C-alpha positions in Angstrom: 5.0 -27.0 -44.0 4.0 -25.8 -40.5 6.5 -26.5 -37.7 5.8 -25.6 -34.1 8.5 -24.0 -32.1 9.0 -26.1 -29.0 11.0 -25.0 -25.9 12.7 -27.4 -23.5 11.3 -27.6 -20.0 14.1 -25.6 -18.4 13.6 -22.8 -20.9 9.9 -22.6 -20.1 10.6 -22.5 -16.4 13.2 -19.8 -16.9 10.8 -17.7 -19.0 8.1 -18.1 -16.3 10.4 -16.9 -13.5 11.7 -14.0 -15.6 8.1 -12.9 -16.4 7.1 -13.3 -12.7 10.1 -11.3 -11.5 9.4 -8.6 -14.0 5.7 -8.5 -13.1 6.4 -8.2 -9.3 9.1 -5.6 -10.0 6.6 -3.5 -12.0 4.0 -3.8 -9.2 6.6 -2.6 -6.7 7.8 0.2 -9.0 4.3 1.4 -9.7 3.1 1.2 -6.1 2.0 4.9 -5.9 0.0 4.6 -9.1 -1.4 1.0 -8.8 -2.5 1.0 -5.1 -4.8 4.1 -5.3 -6.4 2.7 -8.5 -7.1 -0.6 -6.8 -8.6 1.1 -3.8 -10.7 3.3 -6.0 -11.9 0.3 -8.1 -12.9 -1.6 -4.9 -14.8 1.5 -3.6 -16.4 2.0 -7.0 -17.6 -1.6 -7.1 -18.9 -1.2 -3.5 -21.0 2.0 -4.1 -22.1 1.0 -7.6 -25.5 -0.2 -6.3 -26.1 3.2 -4.7 -25.3 4.9 -8.1 -27.7 2.5 -9.9 -30.4 3.3 -7.3 -30.1 7.1 -8.0 -30.1 6.5 -11.8 -33.3 4.5 -11.5 -34.8 7.5 -9.7 -34.2 9.4 -13.0 -31.1 11.2 -11.8 -28.4 11.9 -14.3 -25.3 9.7 -14.1 -23.1 12.7 -13.1 -25.3 13.7 -10.2 -25.9 10.1 -9.2 -22.2 9.4 -8.8 -21.6 12.8 -7.1 -24.4 12.2 -4.6 -23.1 8.7 -3.8 -19.6 9.9 -3.2 -20.9 12.9 -1.1 -23.0 10.6 1.1 -20.0 8.2 1.7 -17.8 11.2 2.5 -20.5 12.5 5.0 -20.6 9.2 6.7 -16.8 9.1 7.0 -16.6 12.7 8.3 -19.4 11.9 10.9 -17.4 8.9 12.1 -14.3 11.0 12.4 -16.2 13.6 14.3 -17.5 10.9 16.6 -14.0 9.7 17.3 -12.5 13.2 17.5 -13.4 13.6 21.2 -11.7 10.3 22.2 -8.8 11.0 19.9 -8.2 14.4 21.4 -8.4 12.9 24.9 -6.0 10.1 23.9 -3.6 12.7 22.5 -3.7 14.8 25.7 -3.2 11.7 27.9 -0.4 10.3 25.8 2.4 11.8 27.9 0.9 10.3 31.0 0.6 7.0 29.3 4.3 7.2 28.4 5.2 7.9 32.0 3.1 5.0 33.2 4.8 2.8 30.5 8.2 3.7 31.9 7.0 3.1 35.4 5.7 -0.4 34.4 8.9 -1.0 32.6 11.0 -0.2 35.7 8.9 -2.6 37.8 9.3 -5.3 35.1 13.1 -4.7 35.2 13.2 -5.1 39.0 11.0 -8.2 38.8 13.3 -9.7 36.1 16.4 -8.9 38.1 15.1 -10.6 41.2 13.7 -13.7 39.5 16.3 -14.3 36.8 19.4 -13.1 38.6 20.2 -10.4 36.0 21.7 -7.1 37.2 19.5 -4.1 36.6 22.5 -2.3 35.2 22.8 -4.8 32.3 19.1 -4.5 31.5 19.2 -0.7 31.6 22.3 -0.6 29.5 20.6 -2.9 26.9 17.5 -0.7 26.9 19.5 2.5 26.6 21.5 1.1 23.7 18.3 0.0 22.0 16.7 3.5 22.7 19.7 5.3 21.2 19.6 3.1 18.1 15.9 3.7 17.6 16.4 7.4 18.0 19.1 7.5 15.4 17.0 5.5 13.0 13.9 7.7 13.6 15.9 10.8 12.8 17.1 9.3 9.6 13.5 8.4 8.7 12.0 11.9 9.3 12.3 12.9 5.7 10.8 9.6 4.6 7.9 10.1 7.0 7.2 13.6 5.7 7.3 12.2 2.2 4.9 9.4 3.1 2.5 11.9 4.7 2.6 14.0 1.6 1.9 11.0 -0.6 -1.0 10.0 1.7 -2.6 13.5 1.3 -2.2 13.3 -2.4 -3.9 9.8 -2.4 -6.8 11.1 -0.2 -7.5 13.7 -2.9 -7.0 11.3 -5.8 -9.1 8.4 -4.7 -12.5 10.3 -4.9 -11.5 11.5 -8.4 -10.6 8.0 -9.5 -13.8 6.6 -8.0 -15.9 9.2 -9.9 -14.1 8.6 -13.2 -14.3 4.8 -12.9 -18.0 4.9 -12.2 -18.7 7.5 -14.9 -16.8 5.6 -17.5 -17.9 2.2 -16.3 -19.9 1.4 -19.6 -16.8 2.4 -21.6 -14.5 0.2 -19.5 -16.8 -2.8 -19.7 -17.2 -2.4 -23.4 -13.5 -2.3 -23.8 -13.1 -5.6 -22.0 -15.7 -7.2 -24.2 -13.9 -5.9 -27.3 -10.6 -7.3 -26.1 -12.0 -10.8 -25.9 -14.0 -10.4 -29.2 -17.6 -11.4 -30.1 -16.8 -15.1 -29.9 -16.4 -14.9 -26.1 -18.9 -12.1 -25.6 -21.5 -14.2 -23.7 -18.9 -15.8 -21.4 -17.3 -12.4 -20.7 -20.7 -10.9 -19.8 -21.4 -13.8 -17.5 -18.0 -13.4 -15.8 -18.3 -9.6 -15.4 -21.9 -9.7 -14.2 -21.5 -12.5 -11.6 -18.1 -11.3 -10.4 -19.4 -7.8 -9.8 -22.4 -9.0 -7.9 -20.4 -11.5 -5.7 -17.7 -8.9 -5.1 -20.3 -6.4 -4.0 -21.8 -8.9 -1.6 -18.4 -9.9 -0.3 -17.3 -6.3 0.4 -20.6 -5.4 2.0 -20.3 -8.5 4.2 -16.7 -7.5 5.1 -17.8 -4.1 6.2 -20.7 -5.6 8.2 -18.2 -7.9 10.0 -16.0 -4.9 10.8 -18.9 -3.0 12.2 -20.0 -5.9 14.4 -16.5 -6.4 15.7 -16.1 -2.7 16.4 -19.3 -2.8 18.5 -18.3 -5.9 20.4 -14.8 -4.6 21.0 -16.1 -1.2 22.2 -18.7 -2.7 24.5 -16.3 -5.3 26.0 -13.5 -2.7 26.6 -16.1 -0.3 28.2 -17.4 -3.0 30.5 -13.9 -3.9 31.6 -13.2 -0.2 32.2 -10.5 0.5 29.6 -10.3 4.1 28.5 -10.8 5.1 24.9 -13.0 2.1 24.3 -14.7 3.3 21.1 -11.4 4.4 19.6 -9.7 1.1 20.4 -12.7 -0.9 19.3 -12.7 0.7 15.9 -9.0 0.3 15.6 -9.3 -3.4 16.4 -12.1 -3.8 13.8 -10.0 -2.1 11.1 -7.0 -4.3 11.9 -9.3 -7.4 12.0 -9.7 -6.9 8.2 -6.1 -8.1 7.9 -6.6 -11.9 8.4 -4.7 -13.5 11.2 -2.0 -10.9 11.6 -4.3 -8.0 12.2 -6.0 -9.8 15.1 -2.6 -10.5 16.8 -1.6 -6.8 16.4 -4.9 -5.6 17.8 -4.6 -8.0 20.8 -1.1 -6.7 21.5 -2.3 -3.0 21.4 -5.2 -3.8 23.7 -3.0 -5.6 26.2 -0.3 -2.8 26.3 -3.0 -0.1 26.8 -4.7 -2.1 29.5 -1.3 -2.8 31.2 -0.1 0.8 31.0 -3.3 2.7 31.8 -4.5 0.4 34.7 -1.0 -0.6 35.8 -2.3 -4.1 36.6 -1.7 -7.4 35.0 -5.3 -8.5 35.9 -6.7 -6.0 33.4 -4.4 -7.2 30.7 -5.7 -10.8 31.4 -9.3 -9.5 31.2 -8.5 -8.0 27.8 -6.9 -11.2 26.5 -9.9 -13.2 27.6 -12.3 -10.7 26.1 -10.5 -10.6 22.8 -10.2 -14.4 22.6 -14.0 -14.7 23.1 -14.7 -12.0 20.4 -12.3 -13.8 18.0 -14.1 -17.1 18.7 -17.5 -15.5 17.9 -16.0 -13.9 14.8 -14.3 -17.0 13.4 -17.1 -19.5 14.2 -20.3 -17.4 13.7 -19.8 -14.0 12.0 -17.3 -14.9 9.3 -19.1 -18.2 8.2 -22.5 -16.5 8.1 -21.4 -13.2 6.4 -18.1 -13.4 4.7 -17.5 -17.1 4.4 -20.7 -17.7 2.5 -19.6 -15.3 -0.3 -16.0 -16.2 -0.9 -14.0 -19.0 0.8 -10.3 -18.6 0.8 -8.1 -21.0 2.7 -5.9 -19.9 5.6 -2.6 -20.7 3.9 -3.4 -18.5 0.8 -4.7 -15.8 3.1 -1.5 -15.6 5.1 0.7 -15.7 2.0 -1.5 -13.0 0.4 -1.1 -10.7 3.4 2.6 -11.2 3.6 3.1 -10.6 -0.1 0.8 -7.6 0.0 2.8 -6.1 2.9 6.1 -6.8 1.3 5.0 -5.2 -2.0 2.9 -2.2 -0.8 3.3 -2.0 3.0 0.3 -1.6 5.2 -2.1 -0.5 2.4 -1.1 -3.8 0.6 -2.0 -5.8 3.6 -5.5 -4.3 3.8 -6.4 -5.0 0.2 -4.6 -8.4 -0.1 -7.7 -10.4 0.9 -10.3 -8.6 -1.2 -7.9 -8.7 -4.2 -7.3 -12.4 -3.7 -11.1 -13.0 -3.5 -11.6 -11.1 -6.8 -8.9 -13.1 -8.4 -10.5 -16.4 -7.2 -13.9 -15.3 -8.5 -12.4 -14.7 -11.9 -10.5 -18.0 -11.9 -13.7 -19.8 -10.9 -15.5 -18.5 -14.0 -12.8 -19.3 -16.5 -12.6 -23.1 -17.3 -8.8 -23.2 -17.9 -8.1 -21.4 -14.6 -10.6 -23.2 -12.4 -7.9 -25.5 -10.9 -6.2 -22.3 -9.6 -9.5 -21.1 -8.2 -9.9 -24.4 -6.5 -6.4 -24.1 -5.0 -7.3 -20.7 -3.5 -10.5 -22.0 -2.1 -11.4 -23.7 1.2 -13.1 -26.8 -0.1 -11.3 -29.8 1.4 -11.4 -33.0 -0.6 -11.9 -36.3 1.2 -8.7 -37.8 2.5 -7.5 -40.7 0.2 -5.5 -43.4 1.8 -3.1 -45.1 -0.7 -2.3 -48.7 0.0 0.8 -50.1 -1.4 1.0 -53.9 -1.8 4.6 -55.1 -1.6 5.1 -58.5 -3.2 7.9 -60.5 -1.8 
């Protein structure tokens, strides 16, 4: 006699929450292992077409992967060399910017004191207390900063190694996934793997193209206005723009502060705000729908939650990979019948509004 073991509803909910808590805890605990592997996997998927191109040219798999990684490294190094001049100028001018910042701050204090009837002594006392507290906290975090820099250097070395290994053992990894699901689901697994890989590649390439266009628009706009370090700030804004919604706000704040401090004029800060608003309108209404939105559509609510969760779990690196990771999860959900409702929830397809009418009988 076969008897199924049935759990009450509260037991099922408790098990789900315990499992979810354990999963999130493991993600947080294994941050230094998981994050580099995720970044490496995304990069490997992105440069996989280049590797396949070299293989079709009768190059061995080893040299095809090595050549692809070398070319990507050369592009990154060339970009860093291009920015090095502006970066060095920015570093040299940083003390002057700090002096201008304090000068602007003093003017703001005087303005606030005259218009809001607040004594300058109280404002300065508040600022000094805040400054003292920040200095004490920064001293306590020096060891943590050094550790973070050391971890970052280790990750920079590890990621190319991970990328090479993932690409080299790609047939083995794919075959392992097929074996896990068995021969019964082999056709469906091949379909999911093939279509997901192609769409993810197109999505990531579109995301990089969007970042490149935004970097060019930012740099040209800032240069026309007359803001210094236009290329450096333009690229920084494009990188931050990858973080949906929050990244744009951070970039706008940085641009406004630099304009206000370097030019010592509110009008330049207003020009920067207008410029960035126009670029964001172009990005949200033309660039994203044509490039990124056509590949994967994720609704705004899920995007914001994903960024916040990614930042809470893995800090800034988690915020950058939150949207691509969510897009990959959505693609997998869309190809598995039992998970398609969850893929629909992550998507941006709005159903028609249904109006329910209730007839009340007296």
